[in-house]
C-alpha positions as CSV (number, residue, x, y, z in Angstrom):
1,M,-14.8,-4.6,6.7
2,L,-17.1,-2.4,8.7
3,I,-19.7,-1.8,6.1
4,L,-22.7,-2.4,8.5
5,S,-21.5,0.0,11.2
6,C,-23.3,3.3,11.7
7,A,-25.9,2.1,9.3
8,S,-28.1,5.0,8.0
9,N,-29.8,2.5,5.7
10,P,-29.2,-1.1,6.9
11,F,-30.7,-2.7,3.9
12,L,-28.6,-0.9,1.4
13,Q,-25.5,-1.4,3.5
14,H,-26.2,-5.1,3.8
15,Q,-26.5,-5.3,-0.1
16,A,-23.2,-3.3,-0.4
17,E,-21.4,-5.7,2.0
18,R,-22.7,-8.7,0.0
19,F,-21.4,-7.3,-3.2
20,Y,-18.0,-6.4,-1.6
21,Y,-17.4,-9.9,-0.4
22,Q,-18.4,-11.3,-3.7
23,G,-15.9,-8.9,-5.3
24,Q,-13.2,-10.1,-3.0
25,S,-13.9,-13.7,-3.7
26,L,-13.8,-13.1,-7.5
27,L,-10.6,-11.2,-7.2
28,S,-9.0,-14.1,-5.3
29,Q,-10.0,-16.3,-8.3
30,G,-8.4,-13.9,-10.8
31,R,-11.7,-12.9,-12.2
32,T,-10.9,-9.2,-12.1
33,D,-13.6,-7.8,-14.5
34,E,-16.3,-9.5,-12.6
35,A,-14.8,-8.4,-9.3
36,Y,-14.6,-4.8,-10.5
37,E,-18.3,-4.9,-11.2
38,K,-19.1,-6.1,-7.7
39,F,-17.0,-3.4,-6.2
40,D,-18.6,-0.8,-8.3
41,Q,-22.0,-1.9,-7.3
42,S,-21.0,-2.0,-3.7
43,F,-19.5,1.5,-4.0
44,K,-22.7,2.9,-5.5
45,L,-24.9,1.3,-2.8
46,S,-22.5,2.6,0.0
47,E,-22.6,6.1,-1.6
48,K,-26.4,6.0,-1.8
49,A,-26.6,5.0,1.9
50,G,-24.1,7.7,2.8
51,H,-21.7,5.1,4.2
52,R,-18.3,6.5,3.6
53,I,-16.2,3.6,5.0
54,G,-17.9,1.4,2.5
55,M,-17.1,3.8,-0.3
56,A,-13.5,4.1,0.6
57,H,-13.0,0.3,0.9
58,N,-14.4,-0.2,-2.5
59,L,-12.3,2.6,-4.0
60,N,-9.2,0.9,-2.6
61,E,-10.3,-2.5,-4.1
62,K,-11.0,-0.8,-7.5
63,A,-7.6,0.8,-7.4
64,I,-5.9,-2.6,-7.0
65,I,-7.7,-3.8,-10.1
66,Y,-6.7,-0.7,-12.0
67,T,-3.1,-1.1,-10.9
68,A,-3.2,-4.9,-12.1
69,K,-4.5,-3.6,-15.5
70,S,-1.8,-0.9,-15.8
71,Q,-4.4,1.9,-15.5
72,Y,-2.2,3.8,-13.1
73,D,-3.9,7.2,-13.3
74,N,-7.2,5.7,-12.5
75,A,-5.7,3.7,-9.7
76,R,-4.1,6.8,-8.2
77,K,-7.4,8.8,-8.4
78,S,-9.3,6.0,-6.6
79,L,-6.6,5.8,-3.9
80,N,-6.5,9.5,-3.4
81,D,-10.3,9.6,-3.1
82,A,-10.3,6.6,-0.6
83,M,-7.5,8.3,1.4
84,E,-9.4,11.5,1.7
85,I,-12.3,9.6,3.3
86,Y,-9.9,7.6,5.5
87,K,-8.2,10.7,6.8
88,D,-11.5,12.4,7.4
89,L,-12.7,9.4,9.5
90,E,-9.2,9.2,11.2
91,M,-8.6,5.7,10.0
92,N,-4.8,5.9,10.2
93,P,-3.9,2.2,9.2
94,E,-6.1,2.5,6.1
95,V,-4.4,5.8,5.2
96,S,-1.0,3.9,5.4
97,K,-2.3,1.1,3.2
98,A,-3.6,3.6,0.6
99,L,-0.3,5.5,0.6
100,N,1.6,2.2,0.2
101,N,-0.7,1.3,-2.7
102,L,0.1,4.7,-4.3
103,A,3.8,3.9,-4.1
104,L,3.2,0.6,-5.7
105,T,1.6,2.2,-8.7
106,Y,4.8,4.1,-9.4
107,L,6.9,1.0,-8.8
108,R,4.7,-1.0,-11.4
109,E,5.2,1.9,-13.8
110,K,8.9,1.9,-13.2
111,R,8.9,5.5,-12.1
112,F,11.2,4.8,-9.2
113,Q,11.9,8.4,-8.1
114,E,8.2,9.1,-7.8
115,A,7.9,5.8,-5.9
116,I,10.5,7.0,-3.4
117,K,8.7,10.4,-3.1
118,Q,5.5,8.5,-2.3
119,Y,7.4,6.3,0.3
120,D,8.7,9.5,1.9
121,V,5.1,10.7,2.4
122,L,4.1,7.3,3.8
123,L,7.2,7.3,6.1
124,E,6.3,10.7,7.4
125,W,2.7,9.6,7.9
126,D,3.7,6.4,9.9
127,R,6.1,8.5,12.0
128,T,3.5,11.2,12.7
129,T,0.9,8.6,13.7
130,G,3.2,6.6,15.8
131,N,3.3,3.5,13.5
132,R,6.9,2.5,14.1
133,L,6.6,-0.9,12.6
134,G,5.1,0.5,9.5
135,A,7.9,3.1,9.3
136,A,10.5,0.4,9.5
137,I,8.8,-1.7,6.8
138,V,8.7,1.4,4.6
139,L,12.4,2.0,5.2
140,N,13.2,-1.5,4.2
141,Q,11.2,-1.1,1.0
142,M,12.9,2.1,0.2
143,G,16.3,0.5,0.7
144,W,15.2,-2.2,-1.8
145,V,14.3,0.5,-4.4
146,Y,17.5,2.3,-3.9
147,A,19.5,-0.9,-4.2
148,S,17.7,-2.6,-7.1
149,F,16.6,0.3,-9.3
150,L,18.3,3.6,-8.4
151,K,21.7,2.0,-7.9
152,N,22.4,4.0,-4.8
153,P,24.0,1.5,-2.4
154,Y,24.9,4.1,0.3
155,K,21.3,5.3,0.5
156,A,20.0,1.8,0.4
157,Y,22.4,0.9,3.3
158,N,21.2,3.8,5.4
159,M,17.5,2.9,4.9
160,Y,18.2,-0.8,5.7
161,S,20.2,0.1,8.8
162,D,17.4,2.5,10.1
163,A,14.9,-0.3,9.5
164,R,16.9,-2.9,11.3
165,N,17.3,-0.5,14.3
166,I,13.6,-0.1,14.6
167,F,12.9,-3.8,14.1
168,T,15.5,-4.6,16.8
169,E,13.9,-2.1,19.2
170,L,10.5,-3.7,18.6
171,G,11.8,-7.2,18.9
172,K,10.6,-8.2,15.4
173,L,12.9,-11.2,14.7
174,E,11.5,-12.2,11.4
175,H,11.7,-8.6,10.1
176,I,15.3,-8.4,11.3
177,K,16.2,-11.5,9.3
178,V,14.7,-10.1,6.2
179,V,16.4,-6.7,6.4
180,E,19.8,-8.4,7.3
181,K,19.5,-10.6,4.3
182,N,18.9,-7.4,2.2
183,I,22.0,-5.8,3.8
184,D,24.2,-9.0,3.0
185,M,23.0,-9.0,-0.6
186,L,23.8,-5.2,-0.9
187,L,27.3,-5.6,0.6
188,K,28.0,-8.5,-1.8
189,Q,27.0,-6.4,-4.7
190,V,29.1,-3.4,-3.6
191,S,32.2,-5.5,-3.0
192,Q,32.1,-7.2,-6.4
193,P,34.8,-6.0,-8.8
194,K,33.6,-3.9,-11.6
195,P,33.8,-5.5,-15.1
196,R,36.5,-4.3,-17.4
197,E,35.5,-2.1,-20.2
C-alpha cells in the first residue's frame, strides 16, 4: 500500500500505515472487530493528513469486514466511496477490485440478478481500461452465476466460451483449465435427463 507516497504530513501517514498493517494482520487472524478499529483509526489519520489513497484503501478493507458481517449496505457505501477516490486518482486496478467486491456483496446476499448487473459494470470497466485478463475472469464468474444460481445454461456457456477465448489468446493455461472444467460440468448438467414428475 502506498500510504507514505505524496506525504503532506509524513508523521500522520506513518501512523496511518502502521494501523493499516496492524488491521491486516488482525484480519488474517480472524479478529475482525479489532481489525475494523485499526482500519478506522488508519482512515481517520489518512483523512486528517489529506492522503486520499490511504482513505480509499481503508474504506475497501472496512467494506470487506462489513460484507463478512452481512452488513451489505454499509459495505456498498464504503466501496462506492473508495471507488470514487480510486477513479479520481486513475487507479484502474483498484477500481476493478472495488467493483468486484461490490458484486460479491450481492452474491453473499443471494441477489443474483443484481450481482450480474454489477459484473456487467465491471466487465465494461475492464474492457474500457484494456484489462483483458480481468474481463475474462469476470466472464468466467458470470458464467458460474448463470449456471449455478440463475439456471441459464445457454448464457453460462456463452460467458464461459468468451472467457476461454480470451484466456487462450493470452496464453493463460491455468485459467483455460478452470474454465474448461466449468464448461464440462455445465454440459454434464444439461445432458442429464430430467427427473419424472
